[in-house]
C-alpha positions in Angstrom: 10.5 6.3 -27.0 12.7 8.6 -25.0 16.4 8.9 -25.7 18.1 6.3 -23.5 21.1 8.4 -22.9 19.1 10.9 -20.8 17.0 10.4 -17.8 13.3 10.1 -19.0 12.1 11.9 -15.9 14.3 15.0 -16.2 13.4 17.9 -18.5 15.0 18.2 -21.9 18.3 20.0 -21.9 17.4 23.4 -23.3 19.8 26.3 -23.4 18.8 29.0 -21.0 18.4 32.5 -22.4 20.5 33.8 -19.5 23.4 31.5 -20.5 26.5 30.9 -18.5 29.5 33.1 -18.0 32.0 30.4 -17.0 34.8 29.0 -19.2 37.0 26.0 -19.2 36.0 23.0 -17.1 34.1 25.0 -14.4 30.4 25.4 -14.5 28.9 28.9 -14.0 25.2 29.2 -13.1 23.2 32.3 -13.9 21.6 33.4 -10.6 18.5 34.7 -12.4 17.9 31.3 -14.0 16.0 32.4 -17.0 14.5 29.0 -17.8 11.1 28.0 -19.3 8.3 28.0 -16.7 7.7 24.3 -17.1 11.3 23.5 -16.2 11.0 25.6 -13.1 7.8 23.7 -12.2 9.7 20.4 -12.5 12.4 21.8 -10.3 9.9 22.9 -7.7 8.1 19.6 -7.7 11.4 17.7 -7.2 12.3 19.9 -4.2 8.9 19.4 -2.7 9.1 15.6 -2.9 12.7 15.8 -1.5 11.4 17.6 1.6 8.4 15.3 2.1 10.4 12.1 1.8 13.2 13.4 4.0 10.5 14.1 6.7 9.0 10.7 6.2 12.4 9.0 6.7 12.9 10.9 9.9 9.4 10.0 11.1 10.0 6.3 10.5 13.3 6.4 12.4 11.6 8.2 15.2 8.7 5.7 15.3 11.1 2.8 15.7 10.8 3.2 19.5 7.2 2.0 19.2 8.3 -1.3 17.8 9.1 -4.2 20.0 12.8 -4.9 20.6 12.4 -8.7 20.4 12.8 -10.4 18.1 15.4 -8.5 16.2 13.5 -8.9 12.9 10.6 -6.8 14.3 12.2 -3.5 13.2 13.6 -4.8 9.9 10.8 -3.8 7.5 10.6 -0.4 9.1 14.4 0.1 8.9 14.2 -0.8 5.2 11.3 1.6 4.8 13.5 4.4 6.4 16.3 3.5 4.0 14.0 3.7 1.0 12.5 7.0 2.0 16.0 8.6 2.5 17.3 7.1 -0.7 14.3 8.5 -2.7 14.7 11.9 -1.1 18.3 11.9 -2.4 17.0 10.8 -5.8 14.8 13.8 -6.0 17.6 16.1 -4.7 20.0 14.9 -7.4 17.3 15.2 -10.0 16.6 18.8 -8.9 20.3 19.6 -9.2 20.4 18.2 -12.7 17.2 20.1 -13.6 18.8 23.3 -12.3 22.0 22.7 -14.2 20.3 21.4 -17.3 19.7 24.8 -18.8 23.4 26.0 -18.4 25.5 25.9 -21.5 28.6 24.7 -19.7 26.6 21.8 -18.3 25.1 21.0 -21.7 28.5 20.7 -23.4 30.1 18.8 -20.5 29.0 15.4 -21.6 30.9 13.4 -18.9 29.2 15.4 -16.1 25.8 14.9 -17.7 26.3 11.2 -18.0 27.4 10.9 -14.4 24.2 12.6 -13.2 22.2 10.3 -15.5 23.9 7.2 -14.1 23.4 8.2 -10.5 19.7 9.1 -11.0 19.1 5.8 -12.8 20.7 3.8 -10.0 18.8 5.6 -7.3 15.5 5.1 -9.2 16.2 1.3 -9.5 16.9 0.9 -5.8 13.5 2.5 -4.9 11.8 0.5 -7.6 13.1 -2.8 -6.1 13.1 -2.2 -2.4 9.8 -0.3 -1.8 7.5 -3.2 -2.8 9.4 -5.7 -0.6 8.7 -3.5 2.5 4.9 -4.0 2.0 5.3 -7.7 1.3 7.5 -8.1 4.4 4.9 -6.5 6.6 2.2 -8.6 5.0 4.1 -11.7 5.7 4.7 -10.8 9.4 1.0 -10.0 9.8 0.1 -13.3 8.2 2.3 -15.3 10.5 1.0 -13.4 13.6 -2.7 -13.7 12.7 -2.4 -17.5 12.4 -1.3 -17.7 16.1 -4.2 -19.0 18.1 -6.7 -18.3 15.3 -8.8 -20.7 13.2 -7.5 -19.4 9.9 -7.7 -22.4 7.5 -4.3 -24.0 7.3 -3.0 -22.2 10.4 0.7 -21.4 9.8 0.7 -23.0 6.4 -1.8 -20.4 5.1 -1.2 -18.7 1.8 0.4 -15.4 3.0 2.2 -16.9 6.0 3.7 -19.8 4.1 7.4 -20.1 3.5 6.9 -20.8 -0.1 5.1 -17.5 -0.5 8.0 -15.7 1.2 10.4 -17.4 -1.2 8.4 -16.3 -4.2 8.3 -12.7 -2.9 12.0 -12.5 -2.4 12.7 -14.2 -5.7 10.7 -11.5 -7.5 12.6 -8.9 -5.6 16.0 -10.4 -6.6 15.0 -10.7 -10.3 13.7 -7.1 -10.4 16.8 -5.7 -8.7 19.1 -7.7 -11.1 17.3 -6.4 -14.1 17.3 -2.8 -12.8 21.1 -3.1 -12.0 21.7 -4.5 -15.5 19.8 -1.5 -17.0 21.8 1.1 -15.1 25.1 -0.7 -16.0 24.2 -0.8 -19.7 23.2 2.9 -19.6 26.6 3.8 -18.1 28.5 1.6 -20.7 26.5 3.2 -23.6 27.1 6.7 -22.4 30.9 6.2 -22.0 31.2 4.4 -25.3 29.2 7.1 -27.1 31.4 9.8 -25.5 34.6 8.0 -26.4 33.4 7.2 -29.9 34.1 3.5 -29.5 30.8 2.2 -30.8 30.0 1.6 -34.4 26.6 2.4 -35.8 25.5 -1.3 -35.7 26.7 -1.8 -32.1 24.9 1.4 -31.0 21.6 0.2 -32.6 21.9 -3.3 -31.1 22.8 -1.9 -27.6 19.9 0.5 -27.8 17.5 -2.3 -28.7 18.8 -4.4 -25.8 18.3 -1.5 -23.3 14.7 -1.1 -24.5 14.0 -4.8 -24.0 15.5 -4.5 -20.4 13.2 -1.5 -19.7 10.1 -3.5 -20.8 11.2 -6.5 -18.6 11.8 -4.2 -15.7 8.3 -2.6 -16.1 6.7 -6.1 -16.4 8.2 -7.3 -13.1 7.2 -4.0 -11.5 3.6 -4.6 -12.4 3.9 -8.3 -11.3 5.1 -7.2 -7.9 2.3 -4.6 -7.6 -0.3 -7.3 -8.4 1.4 -9.6 -5.8 1.2 -6.9 -3.1 -2.5 -6.3 -3.8 -3.5 -10.0 -3.9 -1.5 -10.8 -0.8 -3.0 -8.0 1.4 -6.6 -8.7 0.1 -6.3 -12.4 0.7 -4.9 -11.9 4.2 -7.7 -9.4 5.0 -10.4 -11.8 3.8 -8.9 -14.7 5.9 -8.7 -12.5 8.9 -12.3 -11.4 8.5 -13.5 -14.9 8.3 -11.6 -15.7 11.5 -13.0 -12.5 13.1 -9.5 -11.0 13.6 -9.3 -7.2 13.8 -6.0 -6.2 12.2 -5.5 -2.5 12.1 -2.1 -2.8 10.4 -3.5 -4.6 7.3 -6.5 -2.3 7.2 -4.4 0.9 7.1 -2.1 -0.6 4.4 -5.2 -1.4 2.3 -6.8 2.0 2.8 -3.7 4.2 2.4 -1.0 2.4 0.5 -2.7 -0.1 -1.8 -4.7 2.5 -3.9 -1.4 4.2 -4.8 0.3 0.9 -5.6 -2.4 0.3 -8.2 -2.1 3.9 -9.5 1.7 3.5 -9.8 1.4 0.2 -11.7 -1.1 1.8 -14.1 1.1 4.8 -14.5 4.0 2.5 -15.4 2.0 0.8 -18.2 0.5 4.1 -19.4 3.8 5.9 -19.6 5.4 3.1 -21.6 2.4 3.0 -24.0 2.3 6.8 -24.4 6.1 7.2 -25.0 6.0 4.4 -27.6 3.0 5.5 -29.5 3.0 9.3 -29.2 6.5 10.0 -30.3 7.5 12.8 -30.8 6.0 14.5 -27.7 6.8 17.3 -25.3 9.3 15.8 -23.0 9.0 18.7 -20.5 5.3 18.1 -20.0 5.8 14.4 -19.9 8.6 14.7 -17.2 6.4 17.0 -15.1 3.4 14.6 -15.2 5.6 11.7 -14.2 7.3 13.6 -11.4 3.9 14.6 -9.9 2.2 11.2 -10.2 5.2 9.1 -9.0 5.9 11.5 -6.2 2.4 11.3 -4.9 2.5 7.5 -5.0 5.8 7.3 -3.3 4.8 9.7 -0.5 1.4 8.0 0.1 2.7 4.4 0.1 5.3 5.3 2.7 2.7 7.3 4.6 0.6 4.1 4.9 3.7 2.3 6.3 4.2 5.1 8.8 0.5 4.9 9.8 1.0 1.2 10.9 3.6 2.4 13.3 1.0 4.6 15.0 -1.1 1.7 16.0 -1.0 1.1 19.8 0.6 -2.3 19.2 2.3 -2.8 15.9 2.1 -6.3 14.4 5.5 -7.3 15.8 4.6 -6.5 19.4 2.3 -9.5 19.5 5.4 -11.7 19.3 6.0 -10.9 22.9 2.7 -12.5 23.9 3.1 -16.0 22.4 2.7 -17.7 25.8 -0.7 -19.4 25.6 -2.5 -20.7 28.7 -5.2 -23.3 28.9 -7.9 -20.9 30.1 -7.7 -18.3 27.3 -9.5 -20.2 24.6 -6.4 -20.1 22.3 -5.7 -16.4 22.7 -2.4 -15.0 24.1 -2.7 -14.2 27.8 -3.4 -10.5 28.5 -3.0 -9.6 24.8 -4.2 -6.2 23.8 -3.1 -6.6 20.2 -5.8 -5.8 17.6 -5.3 -9.2 16.0 -6.9 -10.9 19.0 -10.5 -9.9 20.1 -11.1 -10.0 23.8 -12.2 -13.5 24.9 -15.5 -14.0 26.7 -15.3 -13.4 30.5 -16.0 -17.1 31.3 -12.8 -18.0 29.3 -10.6 -15.6 31.3 -11.7 -16.6 34.8 -11.7 -20.2 36.0 -14.3 -19.4 38.6 -16.9 -18.0 36.2 -19.4 -20.4 34.8 -20.2 -20.4 31.1 -23.7 -19.4 29.9 -25.0 -22.9 29.6 -24.2 -23.7 33.2 -25.8 -20.6 34.8 -27.9 -21.5 37.9 -26.0 -24.6 39.0 -24.9 -25.1 42.6 -21.4 -24.5 43.7 -19.4 -27.7 42.8 -17.3 -29.9 45.0 -15.2 -30.8 41.9 -14.2 -29.5 38.5 -14.6 -30.9 35.0 -11.8 -30.6 32.5 -14.0 -30.9 29.4 -13.2 -27.4 28.2 -10.1 -25.5 27.3 -10.9 -23.5 30.5 -11.7 -24.9 33.9 -15.4 -24.6 34.9 -17.3 -25.6 38.0 -19.4 -28.8 37.6 -21.9 -30.6 39.8 -25.1 -32.6 39.3 -28.1 -30.2 39.0 -30.2 -29.9 42.2 -33.4 -29.5 40.1 -34.7 -33.1 39.6 -37.5 -32.0 37.2 -35.4 -33.3 34.3 -36.1 -36.9 35.4 -39.4 -37.3 33.6 
């Protein structure tokens, strides 16, 4: 297991051969940065992900104009996604700064500064870990509610994904995961400060170390549970929509782009824990590089799937503007072009068009109200049926 006083995704603090020329409390950085190649690779990967995620946050903010202004909750999941993308970009930027300073002798011996960087990185990581899954679940819930409007999905608005109980379960998992993550970051800060001030005995340090490891495992367990929840929710909603013959491009894009990387990230969480627990000691630099690459790809692609849903001609929230149903639309919103709702047959959209079973009848002097649409009706002129 990695040393809990250091960020597990940052390279090991190795003294650079160039060294530093500063003295006192200031930090001097060698402009040549004569660090090991793998540390430079970690730094480059962190800068790349910082740029990608910053661009994604700007794209989400720019795409908000495609989202309906009513109701106000329409833009909420995308605003949260923009916040997550910006926060993760800051996470990689701070991590890159720490990687760059990690080989400087003045930074290595400046324990308070090292611990501050570790605490900030840990807190930013926990925010992303908790908030990013809830964005996908939020979109899934909105799509579930909208796809039950005017459709024959079993249970209508009480369906699995669109139910209030499902929403309560999702937000409860988010609150639990965020509380555990915040407790982990707090305990890391307390441990680092107590270690620096020499206020912990050996027994207290061991007990606190064991407690932090248990919190890490609990955090990883709830992370995997949330990932399973996301996959099951989206798949169940897609199956229900397919049975109801609803074409939902939003859920399709999330399933194709985001969900594979949700699964990969969950597998990486389990695999990293098993590897770090069973293969100790190991090369922390190589381990940190692998984690930065895999997690960066997963973060970028999951957010890319969310951005792709904004490029749909009508995002799921825009259907909320077309909730006025009329009797001649067969249960579909009037004049709706949203991909949830397939185009109704022509004899359902025009009251003067006869349905297929009534083709060939004479023009009626009256109408029959036996259908959700109004159709012409009269007795047939052909008397051959009276046999």
